[in-house]
C-alpha atoms as an extended CHARMM CRD file, in Angstrom:
* protein
*
       115  EXT
         1         1  UNK       CA             32.4860000000       65.1620000000       58.3710000000  PROA      1               0.0000000000
         2         2  UNK       CA             36.0920000000       66.0920000000       58.8310000000  PROA      2               0.0000000000
         3         3  UNK       CA             38.0680000000       63.9090000000       61.2550000000  PROA      3               0.0000000000
         4         4  UNK       CA             41.7320000000       64.6260000000       62.3300000000  PROA      4               0.0000000000
         5         5  UNK       CA             43.8450000000       61.8130000000       64.0360000000  PROA      5               0.0000000000
         6         6  UNK       CA             47.2100000000       62.5360000000       65.3890000000  PROA      6               0.0000000000
         7         7  UNK       CA             50.0410000000       60.3420000000       66.1970000000  PROA      7               0.0000000000
         8         8  UNK       CA             53.7390000000       60.4030000000       66.8350000000  PROA      8               0.0000000000
         9         9  UNK       CA             53.8160000000       61.7520000000       70.5410000000  PROA      9               0.0000000000
        10        10  UNK       CA             55.7010000000       60.0860000000       73.3810000000  PROA      10              0.0000000000
        11        11  UNK       CA             58.3270000000       60.6240000000       76.0390000000  PROA      11              0.0000000000
        12        12  UNK       CA             61.8890000000       62.0510000000       74.7040000000  PROA      12              0.0000000000
        13        13  UNK       CA             64.6950000000       63.4980000000       76.6120000000  PROA      13              0.0000000000
        14        14  UNK       CA             65.4880000000       67.2450000000       76.3990000000  PROA      14              0.0000000000
        15        15  UNK       CA             67.4260000000       67.7800000000       72.9380000000  PROA      15              0.0000000000
        16        16  UNK       CA             65.6810000000       65.0300000000       71.4080000000  PROA      16              0.0000000000
        17        17  UNK       CA             63.2040000000       64.9190000000       68.3850000000  PROA      17              0.0000000000
        18        18  UNK       CA             59.6600000000       63.7840000000       67.4180000000  PROA      18              0.0000000000
        19        19  UNK       CA             57.7600000000       63.8370000000       64.4150000000  PROA      19              0.0000000000
        20        20  UNK       CA             53.9360000000       64.5050000000       64.9680000000  PROA      20              0.0000000000
        21        21  UNK       CA             51.4480000000       63.3870000000       62.2430000000  PROA      21              0.0000000000
        22        22  UNK       CA             48.1260000000       64.4230000000       61.6210000000  PROA      22              0.0000000000
        23        23  UNK       CA             45.8660000000       62.2170000000       59.0210000000  PROA      23              0.0000000000
        24        24  UNK       CA             42.6830000000       64.2140000000       57.7230000000  PROA      24              0.0000000000
        25        25  UNK       CA             39.6880000000       62.3020000000       56.2640000000  PROA      25              0.0000000000
        26        26  UNK       CA             36.4490000000       63.5110000000       54.9300000000  PROA      26              0.0000000000
        27        27  UNK       CA             37.7210000000       66.9790000000       54.1850000000  PROA      27              0.0000000000
        28        28  UNK       CA             39.0690000000       69.1570000000       51.1660000000  PROA      28              0.0000000000
        29        29  UNK       CA             42.6680000000       68.7420000000       52.7740000000  PROA      29              0.0000000000
        30        30  UNK       CA             44.6760000000       70.4020000000       49.9290000000  PROA      30              0.0000000000
        31        31  UNK       CA             42.0980000000       73.3640000000       50.0210000000  PROA      31              0.0000000000
        32        32  UNK       CA             42.5330000000       74.2430000000       53.8660000000  PROA      32              0.0000000000
        33        33  UNK       CA             45.2930000000       75.6070000000       55.8740000000  PROA      33              0.0000000000
        34        34  UNK       CA             46.3950000000       73.2040000000       58.7250000000  PROA      34              0.0000000000
        35        35  UNK       CA             47.5920000000       74.1480000000       62.1860000000  PROA      35              0.0000000000
        36        36  UNK       CA             49.2720000000       72.5810000000       65.3130000000  PROA      36              0.0000000000
        37        37  UNK       CA             48.1570000000       73.9990000000       68.7490000000  PROA      37              0.0000000000
        38        38  UNK       CA             49.2700000000       72.7040000000       72.0740000000  PROA      38              0.0000000000
        39        39  UNK       CA             48.0340000000       72.6620000000       75.7490000000  PROA      39              0.0000000000
        40        40  UNK       CA             50.2680000000       72.2680000000       78.7380000000  PROA      40              0.0000000000
        41        41  UNK       CA             48.8000000000       71.2300000000       82.0660000000  PROA      41              0.0000000000
        42        42  UNK       CA             47.1760000000       74.1090000000       83.6720000000  PROA      42              0.0000000000
        43        43  UNK       CA             47.6290000000       76.3860000000       80.8700000000  PROA      43              0.0000000000
        44        44  UNK       CA             45.4010000000       77.4460000000       77.8820000000  PROA      44              0.0000000000
        45        45  UNK       CA             45.6240000000       75.9940000000       74.6150000000  PROA      45              0.0000000000
        46        46  UNK       CA             48.1350000000       77.9990000000       72.5040000000  PROA      46              0.0000000000
        47        47  UNK       CA             48.5660000000       78.1870000000       68.5380000000  PROA      47              0.0000000000
        48        48  UNK       CA             51.9930000000       76.4860000000       67.4860000000  PROA      48              0.0000000000
        49        49  UNK       CA             52.2980000000       76.5440000000       63.7630000000  PROA      49              0.0000000000
        50        50  UNK       CA             50.3840000000       76.9530000000       60.5410000000  PROA      50              0.0000000000
        51        51  UNK       CA             50.6800000000       75.9580000000       57.0220000000  PROA      51              0.0000000000
        52        52  UNK       CA             48.4450000000       77.5250000000       54.3560000000  PROA      52              0.0000000000
        53        53  UNK       CA             47.3580000000       75.7580000000       51.0840000000  PROA      53              0.0000000000
        54        54  UNK       CA             50.2530000000       77.3710000000       49.4340000000  PROA      54              0.0000000000
        55        55  UNK       CA             52.9420000000       76.0320000000       51.7980000000  PROA      55              0.0000000000
        56        56  UNK       CA             53.4970000000       79.1960000000       53.5000000000  PROA      56              0.0000000000
        57        57  UNK       CA             54.3900000000       78.5140000000       57.4070000000  PROA      57              0.0000000000
        58        58  UNK       CA             54.3000000000       80.5860000000       60.4330000000  PROA      58              0.0000000000
        59        59  UNK       CA             55.4520000000       79.7540000000       64.0600000000  PROA      59              0.0000000000
        60        60  UNK       CA             55.0950000000       80.9020000000       67.5210000000  PROA      60              0.0000000000
        61        61  UNK       CA             58.2580000000       82.6310000000       68.4620000000  PROA      61              0.0000000000
        62        62  UNK       CA             59.1730000000       80.1060000000       71.3340000000  PROA      62              0.0000000000
        63        63  UNK       CA             59.5140000000       77.2770000000       68.7510000000  PROA      63              0.0000000000
        64        64  UNK       CA             61.1320000000       79.0650000000       65.6490000000  PROA      64              0.0000000000
        65        65  UNK       CA             64.1830000000       77.3100000000       64.2680000000  PROA      65              0.0000000000
        66        66  UNK       CA             63.3690000000       74.0720000000       66.2890000000  PROA      66              0.0000000000
        67        67  UNK       CA             59.8050000000       73.0590000000       64.8220000000  PROA      67              0.0000000000
        68        68  UNK       CA             59.1350000000       72.7020000000       60.8910000000  PROA      68              0.0000000000
        69        69  UNK       CA             55.3740000000       72.1120000000       59.9180000000  PROA      69              0.0000000000
        70        70  UNK       CA             54.8050000000       70.4170000000       56.3920000000  PROA      70              0.0000000000
        71        71  UNK       CA             52.0560000000       68.7940000000       54.6300000000  PROA      71              0.0000000000
        72        72  UNK       CA             51.5080000000       65.9190000000       52.0020000000  PROA      72              0.0000000000
        73        73  UNK       CA             48.3450000000       66.7110000000       50.2500000000  PROA      73              0.0000000000
        74        74  UNK       CA             48.7210000000       63.2430000000       48.3880000000  PROA      74              0.0000000000
        75        75  UNK       CA             48.3360000000       61.5260000000       52.0200000000  PROA      75              0.0000000000
        76        76  UNK       CA             46.0960000000       64.0180000000       53.3960000000  PROA      76              0.0000000000
        77        77  UNK       CA             48.6990000000       64.6000000000       56.2920000000  PROA      77              0.0000000000
        78        78  UNK       CA             50.2990000000       67.3730000000       58.2030000000  PROA      78              0.0000000000
        79        79  UNK       CA             53.5200000000       66.8760000000       59.9990000000  PROA      79              0.0000000000
        80        80  UNK       CA             55.2630000000       68.7190000000       62.8340000000  PROA      80              0.0000000000
        81        81  UNK       CA             58.7810000000       67.9810000000       63.1920000000  PROA      81              0.0000000000
        82        82  UNK       CA             60.3220000000       68.7360000000       66.6780000000  PROA      82              0.0000000000
        83        83  UNK       CA             64.0020000000       69.0840000000       67.3310000000  PROA      83              0.0000000000
        84        84  UNK       CA             65.8780000000       70.2690000000       70.2590000000  PROA      84              0.0000000000
        85        85  UNK       CA             63.1690000000       69.7970000000       72.3930000000  PROA      85              0.0000000000
        86        86  UNK       CA             62.6790000000       71.3410000000       75.9180000000  PROA      86              0.0000000000
        87        87  UNK       CA             61.0250000000       70.3730000000       78.8140000000  PROA      87              0.0000000000
        88        88  UNK       CA             58.5830000000       73.5800000000       78.3440000000  PROA      88              0.0000000000
        89        89  UNK       CA             57.3590000000       71.8410000000       75.1570000000  PROA      89              0.0000000000
        90        90  UNK       CA             55.6080000000       69.2990000000       77.1760000000  PROA      90              0.0000000000
        91        91  UNK       CA             51.9360000000       69.6010000000       76.4130000000  PROA      91              0.0000000000
        92        92  UNK       CA             49.0770000000       67.3850000000       74.4000000000  PROA      92              0.0000000000
        93        93  UNK       CA             49.6590000000       68.6960000000       70.7460000000  PROA      93              0.0000000000
        94        94  UNK       CA             46.3520000000       69.0840000000       68.6110000000  PROA      94              0.0000000000
        95        95  UNK       CA             45.8480000000       69.3990000000       64.9300000000  PROA      95              0.0000000000
        96        96  UNK       CA             43.2560000000       71.7500000000       63.6170000000  PROA      96              0.0000000000
        97        97  UNK       CA             41.6040000000       72.9220000000       60.7010000000  PROA      97              0.0000000000
        98        98  UNK       CA             38.6660000000       75.1420000000       59.4070000000  PROA      98              0.0000000000
        99        99  UNK       CA             36.4450000000       74.1010000000       56.7130000000  PROA      99              0.0000000000
       100       100  UNK       CA             33.3820000000       75.9200000000       55.6330000000  PROA      100             0.0000000000
       101       101  UNK       CA             33.6960000000       78.2740000000       58.6790000000  PROA      101             0.0000000000
       102       102  UNK       CA             33.7970000000       75.3850000000       60.9270000000  PROA      102             0.0000000000
       103       103  UNK       CA             36.7000000000       74.5740000000       62.9700000000  PROA      103             0.0000000000
       104       104  UNK       CA             37.8480000000       70.8940000000       63.5030000000  PROA      104             0.0000000000
       105       105  UNK       CA             40.1980000000       69.2110000000       66.2820000000  PROA      105             0.0000000000
       106       106  UNK       CA             41.9470000000       66.0520000000       66.7160000000  PROA      106             0.0000000000
       107       107  UNK       CA             42.0710000000       63.9670000000       69.8470000000  PROA      107             0.0000000000
       108       108  UNK       CA             45.3590000000       65.2290000000       70.4050000000  PROA      108             0.0000000000
       109       109  UNK       CA             48.8550000000       63.4270000000       71.2910000000  PROA      109             0.0000000000
       110       110  UNK       CA             51.0050000000       63.5880000000       74.3410000000  PROA      110             0.0000000000
       111       111  UNK       CA             54.5250000000       64.9450000000       74.1560000000  PROA      111             0.0000000000
       112       112  UNK       CA             56.7170000000       64.5930000000       77.1220000000  PROA      112             0.0000000000
       113       113  UNK       CA             59.9230000000       66.1660000000       77.3030000000  PROA      113             0.0000000000
       114       114  UNK       CA             62.2140000000       65.0060000000       80.5390000000  PROA      114             0.0000000000
       115       115  UNK       CA             65.1640000000       67.3280000000       81.6190000000  PROA      115             0.0000000000
């Protein structure tokens, strides 16, 4: 059973930074692409960033140049470094992976950016 546990959220002023972590257990972590999603109040969950097993990354346009996704296969952990945060980045951030055609989500971590 794959388990994903996010951490690192919090309250930050606009222009500040946070680093989110997602620790995976029970998974073939190094063999899976890992992604971050977010869900703002009253909005649908949206994809934010992905990192493949080979380290290729991709981002939603609104975070390009500000967010960086990375992974440490030795620690079974994926990170999301968020810089130059904006109030519109306020959301619950979720980690996601797919293994053997089944999707897994973490419980989420709240990020609040004040103006």
